[in-house]
C-alpha positions as CSV (number, residue, x, y, z in Angstrom):
1,M,15.4,-33.5,-30.5
2,D,15.3,-34.7,-26.7
3,L,18.3,-36.3,-24.8
4,I,16.5,-39.6,-25.4
5,P,15.0,-38.9,-29.0
6,K,11.2,-40.1,-29.0
7,P,10.2,-42.4,-31.9
8,D,8.8,-39.8,-34.1
9,Q,11.6,-37.5,-33.6
10,V,14.1,-40.3,-34.7
11,A,11.5,-40.8,-37.9
12,S,11.6,-37.2,-38.8
13,A,15.5,-36.9,-38.3
14,A,15.8,-39.9,-40.7
15,S,13.6,-38.4,-43.1
16,N,15.5,-35.1,-43.1
17,V,18.8,-36.7,-43.5
18,A,17.6,-39.0,-46.2
19,H,16.1,-35.7,-47.9
20,K,19.3,-33.7,-47.6
21,V,21.5,-36.5,-49.2
22,L,19.3,-37.8,-51.8
23,K,17.8,-34.2,-52.9
24,G,20.9,-31.9,-51.9
25,G,19.1,-29.8,-49.1
26,L,15.7,-29.1,-47.4
27,A,15.5,-25.3,-48.3
28,D,14.1,-24.2,-51.1
29,L,16.2,-21.5,-52.4
30,R,14.4,-20.5,-55.3
31,P,14.3,-16.8,-55.6
32,M,11.3,-14.7,-56.0
33,P,10.6,-13.9,-59.9
34,R,11.5,-10.5,-60.8
35,T,12.1,-8.3,-64.0
36,L,15.0,-5.6,-64.4
37,I,13.4,-2.0,-65.1
38,D,16.4,0.2,-64.5
39,E,20.3,0.0,-64.6
40,G,23.2,2.2,-64.5
41,P,26.8,2.0,-63.1
42,L,26.4,-0.5,-60.1
43,R,22.8,0.1,-60.3
44,Y,20.3,-2.6,-61.0
45,V,16.5,-2.3,-60.0
46,F,14.3,-5.1,-60.2
47,R,10.4,-5.0,-59.9
48,Y,9.2,-8.3,-58.2
49,D,6.4,-10.4,-60.0
50,A,3.1,-9.8,-58.4
51,A,2.0,-13.0,-56.5
52,E,-0.8,-15.3,-58.0
53,G,-4.0,-14.2,-57.7
54,V,-3.1,-11.2,-55.9
55,D,-3.2,-7.5,-57.7
56,P,-0.6,-5.3,-56.2
57,F,-2.0,-2.1,-54.5
58,G,-0.7,0.8,-53.0
59,D,2.8,2.6,-52.4
60,P,5.6,0.4,-53.5
61,V,8.4,-0.8,-51.4
62,L,12.1,-0.3,-52.5
63,L,14.6,-2.7,-50.6
64,V,17.9,-1.2,-50.4
65,M,20.7,-3.3,-50.3
66,P,24.1,-2.9,-48.3
67,L,27.1,-3.1,-50.0
68,A,28.8,-6.7,-50.3
69,A,25.8,-8.7,-49.6
70,P,23.7,-10.5,-52.1
71,S,19.9,-9.8,-52.3
72,S,19.0,-12.9,-50.8
73,C,19.0,-11.1,-47.4
74,Y,15.7,-10.1,-48.4
75,D,15.0,-13.4,-50.2
76,L,16.3,-15.8,-48.0
77,R,14.5,-18.9,-49.0
78,R,10.6,-19.9,-49.6
79,G,8.6,-19.3,-46.4
80,C,11.3,-17.3,-45.0
81,S,11.5,-14.1,-47.2
82,L,10.6,-10.8,-46.8
83,V,9.9,-10.3,-50.5
84,E,7.6,-13.2,-50.4
85,H,5.9,-11.6,-47.6
86,L,5.6,-8.3,-49.3
87,V,4.6,-9.8,-52.6
88,T,1.9,-12.0,-51.4
89,R,0.1,-9.1,-49.4
90,G,-0.1,-7.3,-52.6
91,R,2.7,-4.7,-52.1
92,P,4.5,-3.5,-55.3
93,T,8.1,-4.7,-54.3
94,Y,11.4,-3.6,-55.8
95,V,14.9,-4.2,-54.8
96,V,18.1,-2.2,-55.8
97,E,21.5,-4.3,-56.4
98,Y,24.8,-3.3,-57.3
99,G,26.2,-6.2,-59.3
100,E,29.5,-7.4,-59.0
101,V,32.4,-5.0,-58.3
102,K,35.3,-4.7,-60.7
103,F,38.7,-3.1,-60.4
104,K,37.5,-0.3,-62.7
105,D,35.2,0.4,-59.8
106,R,38.2,1.1,-57.6
107,A,37.3,5.2,-57.2
108,L,33.7,4.8,-56.4
109,G,33.0,6.0,-52.8
110,F,30.1,6.8,-50.6
111,E,29.1,9.6,-52.9
112,H,28.5,7.1,-55.9
113,W,25.4,5.6,-53.7
114,V,24.4,8.4,-52.0
115,D,24.2,10.8,-55.0
116,E,23.5,8.4,-57.7
117,V,22.5,5.0,-57.4
118,L,19.8,5.5,-54.8
119,P,18.5,8.6,-56.0
120,A,18.2,7.1,-59.5
121,A,16.8,3.9,-58.0
122,I,14.0,5.6,-56.2
123,D,12.9,7.8,-59.4
124,A,13.2,4.6,-61.4
125,V,10.4,3.2,-58.7
126,H,8.5,6.1,-58.5
127,R,8.1,6.4,-62.2
128,D,7.3,2.7,-62.8
129,T,4.4,2.7,-60.5
130,G,2.6,5.9,-61.9
131,R,4.3,8.6,-59.4
132,R,3.6,7.1,-56.1
133,P,5.8,8.0,-53.1
134,V,8.3,5.4,-52.5
135,H,8.7,3.4,-49.0
136,L,12.4,2.5,-48.3
137,V,13.2,-0.7,-46.2
138,A,16.9,-0.8,-45.6
139,W,19.2,-3.2,-44.2
140,S,22.8,-2.8,-42.5
141,L,25.1,-0.3,-44.6
142,G,22.1,0.4,-47.0
143,G,20.3,1.9,-43.9
144,I,23.3,4.2,-43.5
145,F,23.2,5.0,-47.3
146,S,19.4,5.7,-47.2
147,V,19.5,8.1,-44.4
148,L,22.5,10.0,-45.8
149,T,20.5,10.0,-49.2
150,L,17.5,11.4,-47.9
151,A,19.5,14.1,-46.1
152,A,21.3,15.1,-48.9
153,H,18.3,15.1,-51.1
154,P,15.2,15.9,-49.2
155,E,13.2,16.5,-52.2
156,L,12.9,12.7,-53.3
157,P,9.5,11.2,-53.5
158,V,9.9,9.0,-50.3
159,A,7.2,8.2,-47.9
160,S,8.9,6.6,-45.5
161,L,12.3,4.9,-44.4
162,T,12.6,1.8,-42.2
163,T,16.5,0.9,-41.4
164,L,17.4,-2.5,-39.8
165,G,20.6,-3.1,-38.0
166,S,22.4,0.2,-39.5
167,P,25.4,1.3,-36.7
168,W,25.8,4.8,-36.1
169,D,28.3,4.7,-33.2
170,I,31.1,2.1,-34.0
171,S,32.4,2.5,-30.3
172,K,29.6,0.7,-29.5
173,V,30.5,-2.6,-31.4
174,P,32.1,-5.1,-29.3
175,L,34.0,-6.7,-32.2
176,I,35.7,-3.3,-33.1
177,A,35.9,-1.7,-29.8
178,P,39.4,-3.6,-28.6
179,F,40.9,-2.4,-31.8
180,R,39.9,1.3,-31.9
181,P,42.8,2.5,-29.5
182,L,45.4,1.0,-31.6
183,L,43.6,2.4,-34.9
184,N,43.6,6.0,-33.3
185,A,47.1,5.8,-32.4
186,N,49.8,6.1,-35.0
187,M,49.0,3.8,-37.7
188,P,51.3,0.7,-37.2
189,E,53.1,-0.8,-40.1
190,A,50.8,-3.8,-40.3
191,L,47.9,-1.6,-41.1
192,R,49.8,0.4,-43.5
193,V,50.3,-2.7,-45.4
194,I,46.8,-3.6,-45.2
195,T,45.6,-0.3,-46.3
196,K,48.1,-0.3,-49.2
197,G,46.9,-3.6,-50.1
198,Y,42.9,-2.6,-50.7
199,Q,44.3,0.3,-52.5
200,L,46.5,-1.8,-54.9
201,A,43.8,-4.5,-55.2
202,G,41.2,-2.1,-56.0
203,G,38.9,-3.1,-52.8
204,A,38.2,-5.6,-50.2
205,P,37.9,-9.0,-52.1
206,K,35.0,-11.5,-51.7
207,A,37.0,-13.9,-49.6
208,L,37.7,-11.0,-47.0
209,V,34.2,-10.0,-46.9
210,R,33.0,-13.5,-46.3
211,W,35.5,-14.2,-43.6
212,G,34.1,-11.0,-41.9
213,F,30.7,-12.0,-42.2
214,Q,31.6,-15.7,-40.4
215,L,33.9,-14.0,-37.8
216,S,31.1,-12.0,-36.6
217,A,29.2,-15.2,-35.6
218,V,32.2,-17.5,-34.8
219,D,30.5,-18.6,-31.8
220,K,27.6,-19.9,-33.6
221,L,30.0,-21.4,-36.3
222,L,32.0,-23.4,-33.6
223,T,28.7,-24.8,-32.2
224,K,26.9,-25.3,-35.3
225,P,27.7,-29.2,-35.4
226,L,26.2,-29.7,-32.3
227,V,23.1,-27.6,-32.8
228,T,22.4,-29.2,-35.9
229,A,22.7,-32.5,-34.4
230,Q,20.2,-31.4,-31.7
231,N,17.7,-30.3,-34.2
232,L,17.9,-33.0,-37.0
233,D,14.2,-33.7,-36.5
234,D,13.4,-29.9,-37.3
235,A,13.2,-29.7,-41.1
236,D,12.6,-25.7,-40.8
237,F,15.4,-25.3,-38.8
238,L,17.7,-27.3,-41.2
239,A,16.5,-25.4,-44.2
240,Q,17.4,-22.2,-42.3
241,L,21.1,-23.1,-41.7
242,E,21.3,-24.4,-45.1
243,A,19.7,-20.8,-46.7
244,V,22.0,-18.8,-44.3
245,D,24.9,-20.8,-45.6
246,A,24.0,-20.2,-49.0
247,F,23.7,-16.3,-48.4
248,G,27.4,-16.3,-46.8
249,R,29.0,-18.1,-50.0
250,D,27.6,-15.2,-52.0
251,M,29.1,-12.1,-50.7
252,I,30.3,-9.4,-53.1
253,A,33.5,-7.2,-53.1
254,Y,33.7,-3.6,-52.0
255,P,35.3,-1.1,-54.4
256,G,38.6,0.2,-53.0
257,R,37.5,3.8,-52.2
258,T,34.2,3.1,-50.5
259,F,36.2,0.4,-48.4
260,G,38.7,2.9,-47.4
261,Q,36.0,5.0,-46.3
262,L,34.5,2.6,-44.2
263,Y,37.7,1.9,-42.6
264,H,38.9,5.5,-42.0
265,R,35.8,7.6,-41.4
266,V,33.5,5.0,-40.2
267,V,35.6,2.5,-37.9
268,R,38.7,4.7,-37.4
269,N,37.3,7.8,-36.7
270,N,33.7,7.2,-35.8
271,E,32.1,10.2,-38.0
272,L,28.9,8.8,-38.3
273,R,28.4,9.2,-34.5
274,T,28.0,12.9,-35.2
275,G,25.2,12.6,-37.7
276,R,27.4,14.6,-40.4
277,L,29.6,13.3,-43.1
278,D,31.6,15.5,-45.5
279,L,31.6,14.2,-48.7
280,G,34.0,17.0,-50.0
281,D,32.1,19.2,-52.3
282,H,29.1,18.6,-49.6
283,A,28.3,17.9,-46.2
284,I,25.4,15.9,-45.0
285,D,23.4,16.4,-42.0
286,V,20.9,13.7,-40.8
287,R,19.0,16.4,-39.3
288,N,17.8,17.2,-43.1
289,V,15.8,13.9,-43.4
290,K,12.2,14.9,-43.8
291,V,10.1,11.5,-43.8
292,P,9.0,9.3,-40.9
293,V,11.8,6.8,-39.7
294,L,11.5,3.5,-38.0
295,V,14.8,2.3,-36.7
296,M,15.1,-1.4,-35.7
297,G,17.8,-3.2,-33.9
298,G,18.4,-6.8,-33.1
299,E,18.8,-7.9,-29.8
300,T,21.6,-10.1,-30.1
301,D,23.1,-8.5,-33.2
302,G,27.1,-8.6,-33.0
303,I,27.8,-6.6,-36.0
304,A,25.4,-3.7,-35.2
305,P,24.4,-4.4,-31.3
306,L,21.5,-2.0,-29.9
307,G,23.9,0.7,-28.6
308,A,25.4,1.2,-32.0
309,V,22.0,1.5,-33.8
310,R,20.0,3.4,-31.5
311,P,22.0,6.8,-31.6
312,I,20.4,7.8,-34.9
313,V,17.1,8.0,-33.3
314,A,18.1,11.2,-31.5
315,M,19.8,12.9,-34.4
316,L,16.7,12.6,-36.7
317,K,15.4,15.9,-35.4
318,G,13.9,17.2,-38.8
319,A,11.8,13.8,-39.2
320,P,8.1,14.1,-38.7
321,A,8.1,10.8,-36.6
322,V,10.8,8.3,-35.4
323,R,10.2,5.1,-33.9
324,W,12.6,3.0,-32.3
325,E,12.2,-0.9,-32.2
326,A,14.4,-3.7,-30.6
327,V,13.3,-7.0,-31.9
328,P,14.8,-10.7,-31.7
329,G,17.8,-12.0,-33.9
330,G,21.1,-11.2,-34.9
331,H,22.3,-9.0,-37.6
332,L,20.7,-11.2,-40.5
333,G,18.2,-13.0,-38.2
334,M,16.5,-9.8,-37.5
335,L,15.8,-9.4,-41.0
336,T,14.8,-12.8,-42.3
337,G,15.3,-15.2,-39.4
338,R,12.3,-17.7,-38.4
339,R,11.3,-15.4,-35.7
340,A,11.2,-12.3,-37.9
341,R,7.9,-13.7,-39.3
342,T,6.2,-12.7,-36.1
343,T,8.2,-10.0,-34.9
344,T,10.1,-7.6,-37.5
345,W,7.6,-8.1,-40.5
346,P,4.6,-7.2,-38.7
347,L,6.1,-4.1,-37.4
348,I,7.1,-3.1,-40.9
349,D,3.5,-3.9,-42.3
350,A,2.3,-1.5,-39.6
351,W,4.8,1.1,-40.4
352,L,4.0,1.1,-43.8
353,D,0.3,1.2,-43.4
354,Q,0.9,4.2,-41.2
355,W,2.6,6.3,-43.8
356,A,0.7,5.2,-46.8
357,S,-0.3,7.8,-49.0
358,A,-3.9,9.1,-49.0
359,G,-6.1,6.3,-50.0
360,T,-3.9,3.5,-50.4
361,S,-3.4,2.4,-46.7
362,R,-3.4,-1.4,-46.2
363,M,-5.3,-1.2,-42.9
364,G,-6.6,-4.4,-41.4
365,I,-4.0,-6.4,-43.4
366,G,-1.0,-5.9,-40.8
367,A,-0.8,-5.3,-37.2
368,N,-2.7,-2.0,-36.0
369,P,-0.3,1.0,-36.7
370,K,-1.9,3.3,-34.4
371,R,-1.0,0.9,-31.1
372,R,1.9,2.1,-28.6
373,H,4.2,-0.4,-27.7
374,S,5.0,-0.7,-23.8
375,S,7.7,-3.6,-23.9
376,A,11.1,-2.9,-22.3
377,N,12.8,-3.2,-25.7
378,S,10.2,-0.9,-27.7
379,R,9.5,2.8,-27.3
380,A,7.5,5.1,-29.6
381,L,9.1,8.6,-30.2
382,K,7.3,11.7,-31.2
């Protein structure tokens, strides 16, 4: 709104406030309809229903979840949902969720997702689509799990991988950098108590995960009332705020052992920076990834800034093609923010078209996959 609002802005603001008060909100939070096709321990694979009047065509897309986040990261709200975008374009679209983490799951670590959950989910989608190769689109920790899975199991029927906001060098994360000298020193008593606490509790509880997500955007949290007031006349902006708030309320807990691995090996020792991870009975080297990989980072991402995300590009020496793209938005915004509709999503479309299996390309629907990006924040590799 202008400093001195125009009559039409005042009318729009009044309408938006009335709609929120009388109907509970502006955002259409109805999830896209879907069907469960496969399940196992902390593994639920859903197929999204085809859009009305659209026949699914081509290779399937499997959306890979990070731990702790709800699947609304891919399906935030109608009009700003990557799932809706993919489905309405006729792409067979699936998602793998992990469900509620319970105390009995406390012993599960990275191995469970890398060696069991993701391979089984990929196989389920592969079988459900008549043995078509699967394209993975993975956000945050889901991208790390996906890279490690494809490195450990290069035989999986995967056509391509897209990662978004997946950090590989934790020393480049401003939120963590000030604490790393403390973490690398002899562990102080306070940290010993925290470590013992998550072991006894069986993991990181929802409340802690939710608090961590909010802390990563504390500047936006503090300015939210002012920003809301300034945009009272913008229904789409207000709907986005409501959807992000709903997403933050639905965080899920971490299993104890996985949380411990994240803390000790990823945050404290920064092992992912090497491109190798020793899981006890086998070591994983990302150089063994054999599929094309699109690596995307958010220009204002505080959780996984560009400097933390980009190192994986140089590590993927075995991939037939690797592409780096910096896109507008923060950690969630780069995936499903309002600008993602015209920045991130067309790049994903082009990548899926470029690496579609023979006879299934969706060329002409999305951006031209052959064009070379020349902007300062984009670079095609290989």
